[in-house]
C-alpha positions in Angstrom: 8.5 -42.5 -62.2 8.8 -43.4 -58.5 12.6 -43.4 -58.6 12.5 -39.9 -60.3 10.1 -38.6 -57.7 12.3 -39.9 -54.9 15.4 -38.4 -56.5 13.6 -35.1 -56.9 12.5 -35.0 -53.2 16.0 -36.0 -52.0 17.6 -33.3 -54.1 15.4 -30.6 -52.8 14.7 -31.7 -49.2 16.6 -28.8 -47.7 14.7 -26.3 -49.7 11.5 -28.0 -48.6 12.5 -27.7 -45.0 13.3 -24.0 -45.4 9.9 -23.5 -47.0 8.0 -24.7 -43.9 6.3 -22.0 -41.8 7.4 -23.8 -38.6 10.9 -24.3 -37.2 12.4 -27.8 -37.7 15.1 -29.4 -35.6 16.3 -32.8 -36.6 18.5 -34.9 -34.3 19.6 -38.6 -34.3 18.8 -41.2 -31.7 21.9 -40.3 -29.6 20.9 -36.6 -29.5 23.3 -35.2 -32.1 22.0 -32.2 -34.0 21.8 -32.8 -37.7 19.7 -30.1 -39.4 17.7 -27.0 -38.6 15.7 -25.1 -41.2 15.6 -21.3 -41.9 12.5 -20.7 -39.8 14.2 -22.3 -36.7 17.2 -20.1 -37.2 14.9 -17.0 -37.3 13.0 -18.1 -34.2 16.0 -18.9 -32.0 18.8 -16.8 -33.5 20.9 -20.0 -33.7 22.4 -21.0 -37.0 22.9 -24.4 -38.6 26.7 -24.0 -38.2 26.3 -23.3 -34.5 24.1 -26.4 -33.8 25.3 -29.1 -36.3 27.1 -31.9 -34.6 26.3 -30.8 -31.0 24.5 -33.0 -28.6 21.2 -31.6 -27.3 22.1 -32.5 -23.7 25.2 -30.3 -24.0 23.1 -27.5 -25.3 21.0 -27.7 -22.2 24.0 -27.7 -19.9 25.3 -24.6 -21.7 22.0 -22.9 -21.1 21.1 -22.6 -24.7 17.8 -24.4 -24.1 15.9 -25.0 -20.9 14.2 -28.2 -22.2 14.7 -30.7 -25.0 12.4 -33.5 -26.3 14.9 -35.9 -27.8 15.7 -38.1 -24.7 12.1 -38.5 -23.8 11.0 -39.5 -27.4 14.0 -41.9 -27.7 13.0 -43.5 -24.4 9.2 -43.8 -25.1 9.1 -43.9 -28.9 6.1 -41.6 -28.8 5.5 -38.0 -29.9 5.5 -35.4 -27.1 5.0 -31.7 -26.7 6.6 -29.1 -24.3 7.1 -25.4 -24.0 10.7 -24.2 -24.3 12.0 -20.8 -23.1 15.0 -19.3 -24.7 17.6 -16.9 -23.2 15.9 -13.8 -24.6 12.6 -14.8 -22.9 11.0 -16.0 -26.1 8.7 -19.0 -25.7 8.4 -21.9 -28.2 6.0 -24.8 -28.2 7.9 -27.9 -29.3 6.2 -30.9 -30.8 8.6 -33.9 -31.4 8.0 -37.0 -33.4 10.1 -40.3 -33.7 11.2 -41.5 -37.1 11.8 -45.3 -37.4 14.0 -47.1 -40.0 13.0 -50.1 -42.1 13.8 -52.4 -39.1 11.5 -50.5 -36.8 14.3 -48.9 -34.8 14.2 -45.3 -33.9 16.8 -43.4 -35.9 15.7 -39.7 -35.9 13.8 -37.2 -33.9 12.1 -34.4 -35.7 11.0 -31.5 -33.6 8.7 -28.7 -34.8 8.9 -25.3 -33.1 6.3 -22.5 -33.0 6.7 -19.1 -31.4 4.0 -18.6 -28.7 5.6 -15.6 -27.1 2.8 -13.3 -28.2 0.2 -15.9 -27.2 1.8 -16.3 -23.7 1.8 -12.5 -23.3 -1.8 -12.4 -24.3 -2.6 -15.1 -21.8 -0.7 -13.2 -19.1 -2.6 -10.1 -20.0 -5.9 -12.0 -19.8 -4.9 -13.3 -16.4 -4.0 -9.8 -15.3 -7.2 -8.4 -16.6 -9.2 -11.1 -14.7 -7.4 -10.1 -11.5 -8.1 -6.4 -12.2 -11.7 -7.2 -12.8 -11.9 -9.0 -9.5 -10.3 -6.0 -7.8 -12.7 -3.6 -9.5 -15.6 -5.8 -8.4 -14.3 -5.6 -4.8 -14.0 -1.8 -5.2 -17.6 -1.6 -6.6 -18.8 -3.6 -3.7 -17.0 -1.3 -1.3 -18.4 1.7 -3.1 -22.0 0.4 -3.0 -21.7 -0.4 0.8 -19.3 2.3 2.1 -18.1 4.6 -0.7 -21.3 6.7 -0.9 -21.3 7.3 2.9 -19.7 10.6 3.6 -18.5 10.3 7.2 -18.6 13.7 8.9 -15.5 14.3 11.0 -16.1 14.3 14.8 -15.8 17.8 16.3 -17.6 20.5 18.2 -14.9 23.2 18.2 -15.3 26.4 16.2 -11.9 26.0 14.6 -12.8 22.6 13.3 -16.1 24.0 12.0 -14.2 26.4 9.9 -11.9 23.6 8.6 -14.9 21.5 7.6 -16.6 24.5 5.9 -13.5 25.1 3.8 -13.2 21.5 2.8 -16.8 21.5 1.7 -16.1 24.4 -0.6 -12.9 22.8 -1.9 -14.6 19.5 -2.6 -17.0 21.0 -5.1 -14.1 21.9 -7.3 -11.3 19.9 -8.9 -8.6 22.1 -7.3 -5.6 20.5 -5.7 -6.1 20.4 -1.9 -3.2 20.7 0.6 -3.9 19.6 4.1 -1.4 20.7 6.8 -1.2 19.3 10.3 0.9 17.6 12.9 1.4 13.8 12.9 -1.8 12.1 14.2 -4.1 15.0 13.6 -6.3 13.0 11.2 -5.3 14.4 7.8 -6.3 11.2 6.1 -9.8 11.5 7.6 -10.2 14.9 6.1 -8.8 13.8 2.7 -11.4 11.1 2.6 -14.1 13.5 3.7 -13.2 15.9 0.8 -13.1 13.1 -1.7 -16.5 11.8 -0.5 -18.1 15.2 -1.2 -16.5 15.6 -4.6 -17.8 14.6 -8.1 -15.4 11.7 -8.1 -16.8 10.1 -5.0 -18.1 7.1 -6.9 -14.5 6.0 -7.5 -12.2 4.8 -4.7 -9.7 7.2 -3.3 -6.1 5.9 -3.8 -3.8 6.7 -0.8 -0.1 6.8 -1.4 2.3 7.1 1.6 5.1 9.2 0.1 7.3 8.6 3.1 6.8 4.8 3.0 8.1 4.1 -0.5 11.8 3.3 -1.0 13.5 6.2 -2.9 14.8 3.8 -5.5 11.3 2.6 -6.2 9.4 5.8 -5.9 9.5 6.7 -9.6 8.3 3.2 -10.8 5.6 3.0 -8.1 4.1 6.4 -8.8 4.5 6.5 -12.6 4.8 2.9 -13.6 7.3 1.3 -16.0 7.5 -0.2 -19.5 8.3 -3.9 -20.0 11.9 -4.6 -19.2 12.6 -1.0 -18.3 15.2 -2.1 -15.7 16.7 -5.2 -14.1 14.0 -7.1 -12.3 11.2 -5.3 -14.1 8.2 -7.4 -15.1 8.2 -8.2 -18.8 4.6 -7.0 -18.9 5.3 -3.6 -17.5 3.3 -2.0 -14.6 0.9 0.8 -14.2 1.8 3.4 -11.6 -0.5 4.9 -8.9 -1.4 7.9 -11.1 -2.6 5.6 -13.9 -4.5 3.4 -11.5 -6.2 6.6 -10.1 -7.1 7.9 -13.5 -10.6 9.5 -13.3 -10.5 9.5 -9.5 -8.5 11.1 -6.6 -5.0 10.3 -5.4 -4.1 11.2 -1.8 -0.4 11.9 -1.4 0.2 11.5 2.3 3.4 13.1 3.6 4.1 14.8 0.3 6.9 16.7 1.9 8.9 13.4 2.0 9.1 13.1 -1.8 12.7 13.3 -3.1 13.5 16.3 -5.4 13.6 14.2 -8.5 10.0 13.0 -8.0 8.9 16.5 -7.1 9.7 17.4 -10.7 7.7 14.6 -12.1 4.7 15.5 -9.8 4.9 19.1 -11.1 4.4 17.8 -14.6 1.3 15.9 -13.5 -0.1 19.1 -11.9 0.8 21.3 -14.9 0.1 19.2 -17.9 -1.9 16.2 -16.6 0.7 13.9 -18.0 2.8 11.0 -16.7 5.8 9.3 -18.2 6.4 5.6 -17.4 10.0 4.6 -16.7 11.4 3.5 -20.0 8.7 5.1 -22.1 9.3 7.4 -25.0 6.0 9.2 -24.9 3.8 10.6 -22.1 0.3 9.4 -21.1 -2.6 11.7 -20.2 -4.2 11.2 -16.8 -7.2 12.8 -15.2 -6.4 12.7 -11.5 -7.4 15.1 -8.7 -4.6 15.5 -6.1 -5.1 15.8 -2.4 -1.8 16.2 -0.6 -1.0 16.3 3.1 2.1 16.9 5.2 3.3 17.6 8.7 6.2 19.6 7.4 6.3 23.4 7.1 6.7 23.4 3.3 7.5 27.1 3.2 10.5 26.4 5.4 11.4 23.4 3.3 11.4 25.6 0.2 13.8 28.1 1.8 16.0 25.1 2.9 16.1 23.8 -0.7 14.5 20.5 0.0 11.2 21.3 -1.7 10.7 22.8 -5.1 9.3 26.4 -4.9 7.2 26.0 -8.1 5.7 22.7 -6.8 4.8 24.4 -3.5 2.9 27.1 -5.3 1.1 24.5 -7.4 0.1 22.6 -4.3 -0.8 25.7 -2.3 -4.0 26.4 -4.1 -6.7 25.3 -1.6 -4.9 24.9 1.7 -6.3 24.0 5.1 -4.6 23.5 8.5 -5.9 20.9 10.9 -5.4 22.3 14.4 -3.7 19.9 16.9 -5.9 18.4 19.6 -4.4 20.7 22.3 -5.8 23.7 20.5 -9.3 22.2 20.4 -9.7 20.6 23.8 -13.5 20.7 23.5 -13.3 18.0 20.8 -11.6 15.5 23.1 -14.7 14.4 25.0 -16.7 13.8 21.7 -13.8 12.0 20.0 -13.2 9.8 23.1 -16.8 8.8 23.2 -16.9 8.2 19.5 -13.9 5.9 19.6 -15.4 4.1 22.7 -18.6 3.3 20.8 -16.5 2.0 17.9 -14.4 -0.3 20.0 -17.3 -1.4 22.2 -19.1 -2.6 19.1 -16.0 -4.3 17.8 -15.3 -6.2 21.1 -18.9 -6.6 22.2 -18.4 -4.7 25.5 -20.5 -2.1 27.4 -18.4 0.7 29.0 -18.6 4.3 29.8 -16.3 7.2 30.8 -16.7 8.9 34.1 -17.1 12.6 33.8 -13.9 13.3 35.7 -12.0 10.9 33.4 -13.1 12.9 30.4 -12.2 16.2 32.1 -8.7 14.9 32.8 -8.4 13.7 29.2 -9.5 17.1 27.9 -6.8 18.8 30.1 -4.0 16.7 28.6 -1.9 18.1 25.8 -2.1 15.0 23.5 1.3 15.3 21.7 0.2 12.4 19.4 -3.0 14.1 18.6 -6.1 12.2 17.6 -4.2 9.0 16.9 -2.8 9.0 20.5 -6.3 9.4 21.8 -7.7 6.7 19.6 -5.0 4.3 20.6 -5.6 5.0 24.3 -9.3 4.3 24.0 -8.6 1.1 22.1 -6.2 0.0 24.9 -8.7 0.8 27.6 -11.5 -1.2 25.9 -9.4 -4.3 25.5 -7.7 -4.3 28.9 -10.4 -3.1 31.3 -13.2 -5.4 32.7 -15.3 -2.9 34.7 -18.1 -0.9 33.1 -16.7 2.5 34.2 -13.5 4.0 33.0 -12.1 6.0 36.0 -9.1 8.4 36.2 -7.0 5.7 37.8 -7.4 3.7 34.6 -5.6 6.4 32.7 -1.9 6.6 32.2 -0.1 8.6 34.9 1.0 11.3 32.5 -2.7 12.1 31.9 -4.3 11.6 35.4 -1.3 12.5 37.5 -2.3 9.6 39.8 -0.1 6.6 40.4 -1.7 3.2 40.7 1.0 1.9 43.2 -0.9 2.0 46.5 1.7 0.1 48.4 4.1 3.0 48.0 2.4 5.1 50.7 3.6 3.1 53.7 7.1 2.8 52.2 7.3 6.5 51.5 6.0 7.6 54.9 8.3 5.2 56.8 11.4 6.1 54.8 10.6 9.8 54.6 11.5 9.8 50.9 8.9 12.5 50.2 7.5 15.5 52.0 4.3 14.8 54.1 2.3 17.4 52.2 3.0 15.5 48.9 2.0 12.2 50.5 -1.2 13.8 52.0 -2.1 15.4 48.6 -1.8 12.1 46.8 -3.8 10.2 49.5 -6.5 12.9 49.2 -6.6 12.3 45.4 -6.9 8.6 45.9 -9.7 9.1 48.4 -11.6 11.4 46.0 -11.2 8.9 43.2 -12.6 6.0 45.3 -15.5 8.3 46.4 -16.3 9.1 42.7 -16.2 5.4 41.8 -18.6 4.6 44.7 -21.0 7.5 44.1 -20.8 7.7 40.3 -20.2 11.4 39.7 -18.1 14.4 40.8 -21.2 16.4 41.5 -22.5 13.8 44.0 -19.2 13.7 45.8 -19.1 17.5 46.0 -22.5 17.5 47.6 -21.7 14.7 50.1 -18.4 16.2 51.2 -19.4 19.8 51.0 -16.8 21.0 48.5 -16.9 22.7 45.1 -16.8 20.6 42.0 -13.9 22.7 40.7 -11.9 22.1 43.9 -12.3 18.3 43.4 -11.1 18.5 39.9 -8.1 20.7 40.9 -7.1 18.2 43.6 -7.3 15.3 41.2 -5.2 17.2 38.6 -2.8 18.5 41.2 0.9 18.2 40.3 3.5 16.9 42.7 5.0 19.3 45.2 8.7 20.0 44.8 10.9 19.2 47.7 
């Protein structure tokens, strides 16, 4: 009976191997491939004919496998387990066992293979979800501490009062908002202000710099992509900005920089509330409110053919223009003092502007707008040591006063400039020193019996032409 059973098993051993639910790879002690079962062929795409007689080390050198168990099991005589990745990205968990002959010598290595690709993908997804949860927790912490605080823009001018009034009305709706304004005018401040007053204020505003994304990556960054959609794409795919901002607001800064191909995709979002990931076959619905901003004249861009006319009409629903700082000089003083308070708190300093300094700053054109003003105040706070910020601390293009006092004697002796120009500049320096000593323009005007407006005119005086 025992002999018959042994004969029966030997006769049907290949069918038994093919019936196993796991892949089986059998090699001898030298690493020569002897037999694989049907499940192994299905898992790897490699056939018995392709593998039989080949050394497993050669298969690694050819790039067929990235890892093999045979040499380690032959060396140690013990079972071992390892993860193997195939060319197509599939992952197998390999568990190898030594087989010993009647003399106790290792003669075969039997390796079982199971497909864990799905398990690995699920693990990656869990890891990704954990990271996402951490990000959401950070966002919730931000919302609880900062998000519900609607920061009123800093202004006193009537033109800005009208802008803020319009944005309050726009915020109560879900309409697309288009904010126009020169570079540095503070468009992002007003976008956040609008979002902070909207029904979506409990979710974080997602800002996208349309001019800062590489044109080759714009589509995948904005709309996401499916797994393996292009060379170098993640095998897990990626959500785009519009999916991330689902249920909230997305701020498209410098929307005028979008390439025409992306303008078409953006139009679909505005019209149908749908996005299409790169490599996808069906669209996804998104609920996103769009606030767009640009320093370009979009109407001119439409006529020039660089901006889609239909997209312009879709964006131009609730439009507001932020006036440049030179058109609202009355806001300069308040903005300067606002930035000064911010940076004093940050750097633990106590400083103040002299009135004449603020007057000079208000008279300046500020080509860089609010951003230029903010950067100037930041620079003054970190570089100055005295408590008062005087006109001589300002850049020459703002104050009209040079800080090079040694130039007077050189200029007078060499006659490089007219005397009246030298006297005017010396007069300005005298007045500046007097203001620093006595603390205000009004006090200097009283002491030297001159009108306050005259002092300011002399301080702001331009150079005489020769």
